[in-house]
C-alpha positions as CSV (number, residue, x, y, z in Angstrom):
1,M,-15.3,246.7,22.8
2,N,-14.2,242.9,23.1
3,A,-12.7,243.5,26.5
4,L,-15.4,245.4,27.9
5,L,-17.8,242.6,26.5
6,S,-16.2,240.0,28.4
7,R,-16.2,241.4,31.9
8,R,-19.7,242.3,31.8
9,L,-20.5,238.5,30.5
10,A,-17.9,237.0,32.9
11,W,-19.8,239.0,36.0
12,G,-23.2,238.4,34.5
13,I,-22.9,234.5,34.0
14,L,-21.7,234.6,37.8
15,A,-24.7,236.4,38.8
16,L,-26.5,233.9,36.7
17,Q,-24.9,230.8,37.8
18,F,-24.2,231.4,41.4
19,A,-25.9,234.6,42.8
20,V,-29.2,232.7,43.0
21,L,-30.2,229.3,42.8
22,P,-31.6,229.1,39.0
23,T,-35.3,227.2,37.8
24,A,-33.4,224.3,36.2
25,V,-34.8,221.8,33.5
26,G,-33.2,218.7,32.5
27,A,-30.5,216.8,34.8
28,S,-26.9,216.6,35.6
29,S,-24.7,217.1,38.9
30,I,-24.3,220.8,39.1
31,L,-20.6,219.9,40.3
32,G,-19.9,218.8,36.3
33,V,-20.7,222.2,35.1
34,P,-18.9,224.4,33.7
35,G,-16.1,221.9,32.3
36,P,-15.6,218.9,31.3
37,G,-19.3,217.5,32.6
38,S,-20.7,215.5,34.9
39,S,-19.3,211.6,35.2
40,V,-21.2,208.4,34.2
41,P,-20.1,205.8,36.0
42,Q,-18.1,203.4,33.3
43,V,-19.8,200.0,34.7
44,D,-23.3,198.0,33.8
45,A,-25.9,197.3,36.2
46,A,-24.3,194.6,37.6
47,R,-21.1,196.4,39.0
48,S,-23.8,199.4,39.9
49,G,-25.6,197.0,42.0
50,M,-21.8,196.7,44.1
51,G,-21.5,200.2,44.7
52,G,-19.4,200.1,41.2
53,A,-17.4,197.1,42.0
54,G,-16.8,193.9,40.5
55,E,-14.9,194.3,37.4
56,A,-12.3,191.4,38.7
57,M,-15.4,189.1,39.0
58,L,-15.8,186.8,36.1
59,D,-19.6,186.0,35.3
60,R,-19.6,185.2,31.8
61,S,-20.6,189.0,31.3
62,S,-20.1,191.7,28.8
63,A,-17.1,193.3,28.0
64,S,-15.7,195.9,30.6
65,L,-14.4,199.3,29.2
66,R,-11.9,199.1,32.3
67,N,-10.8,195.8,32.7
68,G,-10.6,194.2,29.0
69,A,-8.6,191.4,30.0
70,R,-11.7,189.5,31.8
71,T,-12.9,188.9,28.5
72,A,-9.9,186.5,27.5
73,F,-11.5,183.9,29.7
74,N,-15.2,184.5,28.2
75,D,-15.6,181.1,25.6
76,K,-18.9,182.4,24.3
77,T,-20.1,185.2,22.5
78,S,-22.3,188.4,24.2
79,F,-23.5,191.3,24.1
80,A,-25.3,194.1,26.2
81,V,-26.8,197.1,26.2
82,S,-27.2,199.8,29.5
83,M,-29.4,201.9,30.2
84,S,-30.1,204.4,33.6
85,L,-32.6,206.6,35.2
86,D,-30.9,209.3,37.6
87,E,-33.4,211.1,40.3
88,T,-31.6,214.5,41.6
89,A,-32.5,216.4,44.3
90,L,-30.3,219.7,44.8
91,E,-30.3,221.9,47.7
92,R,-28.1,225.2,47.8
93,D,-28.6,228.2,50.3
94,G,-31.7,226.9,51.5
95,A,-33.1,226.4,47.9
96,K,-34.1,223.1,46.6
97,D,-34.9,221.6,43.1
98,D,-35.5,218.7,41.6
99,Q,-34.2,216.9,38.5
100,S,-34.4,213.5,36.1
101,Q,-32.7,212.2,33.4
102,F,-32.8,209.5,31.3
103,L,-29.4,208.2,30.0
104,F,-28.5,205.5,27.6
105,D,-25.0,204.9,28.9
106,G,-23.5,202.4,26.2
107,I,-23.6,199.1,24.4
108,S,-20.9,196.4,24.1
109,L,-20.0,193.3,22.3
110,S,-17.7,190.6,22.9
111,F,-16.8,187.1,20.6
112,P,-13.7,184.6,21.2
113,I,-11.5,184.0,18.2
114,G,-9.9,180.5,19.4
115,F,-6.7,180.6,20.1
116,L,-5.7,184.1,19.5
117,G,-8.2,184.8,22.2
118,N,-11.1,187.6,22.2
119,L,-12.2,190.8,20.3
120,S,-14.4,193.2,21.9
121,L,-15.9,196.5,21.6
122,V,-17.1,198.7,23.5
123,W,-19.0,202.3,23.0
124,W,-19.8,203.9,26.4
125,Q,-21.1,207.5,27.4
126,L,-18.0,208.6,29.7
127,R,-19.5,212.1,30.9
128,Q,-22.7,214.3,29.7
129,R,-23.8,217.9,30.6
130,D,-27.9,218.8,30.7
131,L,-28.9,221.9,32.1
132,E,-30.9,224.2,31.0
133,W,-30.9,227.1,33.9
134,A,-33.8,230.9,33.7
135,L,-33.1,233.3,36.3
136,E,-36.3,234.6,37.8
137,E,-39.0,236.6,35.5
138,N,-38.9,240.3,35.4
139,S,-42.0,242.7,36.1
140,Y,-43.3,241.7,32.7
141,G,-43.5,237.9,32.7
142,S,-40.6,236.9,30.4
143,V,-37.6,235.4,31.9
144,T,-34.4,237.7,32.1
145,Q,-31.3,235.3,31.4
146,K,-30.8,232.2,30.3
147,L,-28.1,229.1,30.2
148,S,-27.8,226.0,28.8
149,Y,-25.2,223.1,28.5
150,K,-26.0,220.3,26.5
151,G,-23.4,217.6,25.2
152,A,-21.7,214.5,25.9
153,M,-17.9,212.7,25.7
154,Y,-18.1,209.2,24.6
155,D,-16.1,206.4,24.2
156,L,-15.2,204.2,21.6
157,A,-12.9,201.4,22.8
158,P,-12.3,198.0,20.5
159,T,-9.7,195.6,22.9
160,W,-8.0,192.5,22.1
161,A,-7.3,190.0,24.9
162,F,-5.7,186.7,25.2
163,R,-4.5,184.1,27.5
164,V,-0.9,184.2,28.3
165,P,0.4,180.8,26.5
166,K,2.5,179.3,29.5
167,V,0.4,180.8,32.4
168,P,-3.7,180.3,31.5
169,R,-4.3,181.8,34.1
170,L,-2.7,185.2,33.6
171,G,-4.7,187.2,30.8
172,L,-3.7,190.5,29.0
173,A,-5.8,192.7,27.0
174,A,-4.5,196.2,24.5
175,T,-7.1,198.8,24.0
176,W,-7.5,202.0,21.8
177,R,-9.9,203.9,23.4
178,Q,-10.9,206.6,20.6
179,T,-13.1,209.4,22.7
180,L,-15.5,211.6,20.7
181,G,-17.9,214.2,22.1
182,N,-20.4,217.0,21.2
183,E,-21.2,219.8,23.3
184,A,-23.4,223.1,23.2
185,T,-23.9,226.2,24.9
186,Y,-26.1,228.8,25.1
187,L,-26.4,232.3,26.5
188,D,-28.7,235.0,26.9
189,L,-27.9,237.9,28.8
190,P,-29.9,241.3,28.8
191,M,-27.3,244.0,29.5
192,S,-27.5,247.7,29.9
193,G,-23.8,249.1,29.6
194,T,-21.9,252.5,28.9
195,G,-19.8,253.9,26.4
196,E,-19.6,251.1,23.3
197,L,-22.1,249.0,24.8
198,A,-24.9,251.6,25.4
199,E,-26.7,250.4,22.7
200,A,-26.9,247.0,24.0
201,S,-29.8,245.6,25.8
202,D,-29.1,241.8,24.7
203,V,-26.5,239.6,24.3
204,T,-26.3,235.9,23.6
205,I,-23.3,233.4,22.9
206,E,-23.8,230.4,21.3
207,Q,-20.7,227.8,21.3
208,N,-20.7,223.9,19.5
209,V,-17.4,222.3,20.4
210,L,-16.9,218.5,18.5
211,S,-13.9,216.4,19.8
212,S,-11.9,213.7,18.8
213,G,-9.0,212.1,20.3
214,G,-7.1,208.6,21.4
215,R,-5.4,206.8,23.7
216,P,-3.9,203.3,24.4
217,A,-4.7,201.3,27.5
218,F,-3.6,198.2,28.9
219,S,-4.9,195.4,31.5
220,A,-4.1,192.8,33.0
221,H,-6.3,189.8,34.7
222,W,-5.3,186.9,37.2
223,H,-8.0,184.1,37.1
224,G,-7.3,182.1,40.5
225,R,-9.3,179.4,41.8
226,Q,-10.5,181.7,45.2
227,L,-8.6,184.8,43.9
228,E,-9.8,187.2,41.2
229,A,-7.2,190.5,40.5
230,S,-7.1,192.8,37.7
231,G,-5.4,195.8,37.2
232,W,-5.5,198.6,34.4
233,A,-4.1,201.8,33.2
234,V,-5.1,204.3,30.5
235,A,-2.6,206.4,29.2
236,P,-3.1,210.4,28.9
237,G,-3.7,211.2,25.2
238,T,-4.3,214.3,23.5
239,L,-8.4,215.3,22.4
240,K,-8.6,217.8,19.5
241,R,-11.5,220.7,19.7
242,R,-13.0,222.7,17.0
243,A,-15.3,225.4,18.5
244,E,-17.9,227.5,16.5
245,R,-19.0,230.7,18.6
246,R,-21.7,233.1,17.1
247,I,-21.8,236.6,19.6
248,G,-25.0,238.7,19.0
249,V,-25.3,242.0,20.4
250,E,-28.6,244.0,20.0
251,V,-28.2,247.4,18.1
252,G,-29.9,250.1,18.3
253,L,-32.3,249.5,21.2
254,G,-31.5,250.8,24.5
255,S,-32.6,249.5,27.5
256,V,-35.6,252.2,27.8
257,N,-37.1,250.7,24.7
258,Y,-36.7,247.3,25.5
259,P,-39.7,246.9,27.5
260,V,-42.5,248.0,24.6
261,L,-41.3,245.9,22.2
262,A,-43.7,243.0,21.4
263,P,-42.0,239.3,22.2
264,S,-42.7,238.2,18.6
265,V,-40.9,241.4,16.9
266,D,-37.5,240.4,15.8
267,R,-35.4,242.8,17.4
268,P,-31.7,243.6,15.2
269,R,-28.9,242.1,16.1
270,D,-25.0,241.9,15.4
271,F,-23.3,238.6,15.1
272,T,-19.7,237.9,15.5
273,Q,-18.5,234.2,14.1
274,I,-15.4,233.0,15.8
275,D,-13.8,229.4,14.7
276,E,-11.1,228.0,16.9
277,S,-9.1,224.8,17.3
278,W,-6.8,223.7,19.9
279,E,-5.5,220.1,21.5
280,Q,-6.7,219.4,25.2
281,Q,-4.9,216.2,27.6
282,L,-7.2,213.4,28.5
283,P,-5.9,212.4,32.1
284,A,-4.3,209.5,32.7
285,E,-6.6,206.7,34.4
286,A,-5.8,203.7,36.6
287,G,-6.9,200.8,39.0
288,A,-7.5,197.5,40.5
289,A,-10.0,195.3,41.8
290,I,-10.0,191.9,44.0
291,S,-12.5,189.4,43.9
292,W,-12.5,186.9,47.0
293,R,-14.6,183.2,46.6
294,L,-16.3,182.8,49.8
295,G,-17.8,179.0,49.1
296,R,-19.5,178.2,46.0
297,T,-21.7,180.9,45.0
298,Q,-20.5,183.8,47.0
299,L,-18.3,186.9,46.0
300,V,-16.9,190.0,47.9
301,N,-15.1,192.4,45.9
302,L,-13.0,195.3,46.4
303,D,-12.3,198.0,43.4
304,F,-10.3,201.5,43.4
305,H,-10.1,203.8,40.2
306,Q,-8.3,207.2,39.8
307,V,-8.1,210.0,37.6
308,A,-5.6,212.6,37.4
309,W,-7.9,215.7,36.5
310,D,-5.1,217.5,38.7
311,R,-2.6,218.2,35.7
312,H,-4.7,219.1,33.2
313,G,-8.5,219.8,34.4
314,E,-8.0,223.5,34.8
315,E,-8.0,223.7,30.6
316,W,-11.2,222.6,30.6
317,I,-12.8,225.0,32.7
318,L,-10.7,228.1,30.8
319,R,-12.0,227.4,27.5
320,E,-15.6,227.7,28.1
321,P,-16.5,231.1,26.6
322,F,-17.0,233.1,29.7
323,A,-14.6,231.0,32.4
324,T,-12.0,232.9,34.7
325,P,-8.7,231.8,35.8
326,G,-8.9,230.0,39.2
327,S,-12.6,230.0,39.5
328,V,-12.9,226.1,39.8
329,E,-9.4,223.9,41.6
330,M,-9.6,220.2,40.2
331,Q,-8.0,217.5,41.9
332,T,-7.4,214.0,41.2
333,S,-10.4,212.0,41.2
334,R,-10.6,208.6,43.2
335,Q,-13.3,206.0,43.4
336,L,-13.6,203.2,46.3
337,A,-16.4,200.4,46.4
338,V,-16.9,197.2,48.2
339,G,-19.8,194.6,46.9
340,W,-21.4,191.4,47.9
341,A,-23.0,189.0,45.1
342,R,-24.5,185.8,45.3
343,L,-24.1,183.8,41.9
344,G,-27.3,182.2,40.7
345,S,-27.2,178.6,39.5
346,S,-25.9,178.3,35.4
347,R,-28.0,175.0,34.8
348,G,-30.4,176.0,32.7
349,F,-33.2,173.5,33.9
350,D,-32.6,174.9,37.4
351,S,-35.6,177.3,39.0
352,F,-35.7,181.0,38.5
353,W,-34.8,181.3,42.0
354,Q,-32.3,179.4,42.5
355,R,-30.4,181.1,38.9
356,M,-31.1,184.4,40.0
357,H,-28.2,186.5,41.1
358,L,-28.1,189.0,44.5
359,R,-25.9,191.5,44.3
360,A,-25.1,194.8,47.2
361,G,-22.4,197.4,48.1
362,A,-20.9,200.7,48.7
363,G,-19.3,203.0,46.9
364,W,-17.2,206.7,48.0
365,S,-15.6,209.0,45.6
366,W,-13.8,212.1,46.2
367,L,-14.9,214.0,43.2
368,E,-12.5,216.0,40.6
369,W,-14.2,219.1,41.8
370,Q,-12.0,220.9,44.6
371,G,-13.4,219.3,48.2
372,A,-16.4,217.6,46.3
373,T,-17.7,214.1,47.6
374,E,-19.9,211.3,47.1
375,A,-21.6,208.4,49.0
376,L,-23.7,206.0,47.8
377,G,-25.1,202.4,48.7
378,A,-26.8,199.8,45.9
379,V,-28.7,196.6,45.9
380,G,-29.1,194.6,42.6
381,V,-30.5,191.6,41.1
382,G,-29.7,189.0,37.9
383,L,-32.7,187.9,36.4
384,P,-32.6,185.0,34.3
385,L,-34.0,185.3,30.2
386,G,-34.5,181.6,29.1
387,R,-31.9,179.2,29.4
388,R,-28.9,180.0,27.4
389,G,-27.6,182.6,30.6
390,T,-29.3,185.6,29.2
391,L,-30.1,187.9,32.1
392,L,-31.6,191.4,32.8
393,D,-29.8,193.2,35.2
394,L,-31.2,195.6,37.5
395,A,-29.4,197.9,39.5
396,F,-30.9,200.4,42.1
397,Q,-28.7,203.4,44.0
398,A,-29.0,206.1,46.7
399,G,-26.3,208.3,47.6
400,V,-25.0,212.4,48.2
401,R,-23.2,214.4,46.7
402,Q,-21.3,217.6,48.5
403,G,-19.2,220.7,47.3
404,E,-19.4,224.4,46.7
405,D,-20.5,225.9,43.3
406,L,-18.2,228.3,42.1
407,G,-19.5,231.3,44.2
408,G,-18.4,229.3,47.0
409,T,-21.9,228.6,48.6
410,A,-22.5,224.8,49.8
411,L,-24.3,222.3,47.2
412,D,-26.0,218.9,48.7
413,E,-27.1,216.6,46.0
414,T,-29.5,213.4,47.0
415,F,-30.1,211.5,44.1
416,L,-31.6,208.3,43.2
417,A,-30.6,205.7,40.1
418,A,-31.9,202.7,38.3
419,R,-29.9,200.9,35.8
420,V,-30.6,198.1,34.0
421,T,-28.3,196.1,31.8
422,L,-29.5,193.4,29.1
423,N,-27.0,190.6,28.7
424,G,-27.1,188.4,25.9
425,I,-25.1,185.3,25.4
426,G,-24.5,184.0,22.2
427,T,-23.3,181.3,19.8
428,W,-21.9,183.2,17.1
429,G,-18.5,181.3,15.3
430,E,-18.5,178.5,17.3
431,P,-19.3,174.6,15.9
432,T,-22.4,173.2,16.1
433,R,-21.6,170.1,18.5
434,R,-20.6,173.1,21.2
435,R,-23.4,175.0,21.2
436,R,-25.6,174.4,24.4
């Protein structure tokens, strides 16, 4: 029965997801489902306003998940809270669907520890899945098939950064990236089978997956008079995952009797509980960035980042409760961004307009899904709050994603994103005479 049920589920879900455009509630790029989920930008609003560029820029900002070495040059305690709102319009096979989503991207804290350098802690969302699909209503006005993906994956990353004693313009950092995740998948698929499944009129799958694993990361930053340069690398790691899966099949109710049941009647159902544990590989990452100063206040930034999904990406697909081998091909994802910034004055008694930061940029991405691409443009502004360097960074992005679903149908997504980061500058741990 298990083999027959698996085959019918695979074909039923393919029809559910990719034969007809579902009505979607929630928001997430469909290119990230199924699998590890849609990628969340690993940069704050200041970098988002430059298209994702600016990792090498020293602007007294908060700690970075990628370039932890830049905090070696922070002489004050700083913290940041980042949030975002995404609006996505999906066009597939002539049909359109609009989605929206609010995300709490992450939080960071950085503080100097004297001659030992700087300590920081970053908690950031890496990937997310938030999609609910319902395929067409039947003649009785009820939805016939449902599919729900929920979940997120986060990194908790403590970092120690320091300046090299005899080369004070060089900063180095070591980071431990602890990855945590929680994912839930729900499927409700009516079936009319033969043989062993002749009496089954409905099948549900409920799966919850908990994930935990860690890996080291390293970064370096060169602080020049006109040029800032940085590079970083994240080692591959092992993610331990544990799944609790329940498969339920209605019993004693053929498809003929199904319509006459009142919706409030509980139908008898046999549940099978399956617990499974396994290990999965987290891909290696690497990147580099430069920031070139033009005059006193203007900067040009260029960033590049890549993730080696091609080595272990298919493992994430095949661990879905209904995936089939070869259904998705994954590739190394690459991101290229170029940005411009005009830094505002750091003098607390200058006017509001003189202390304001302005930003603009563009980004191009070759996503991990084979043949999928993304292009975006961005603008941003940093609004000073008070006279101690606290900033409210705002960024606005617009772009398009293109790719194919599992059935080979072309997908076009246009999106608008608004990101906000509150950057605070504190004086914790500093002598009173240095607080100003």
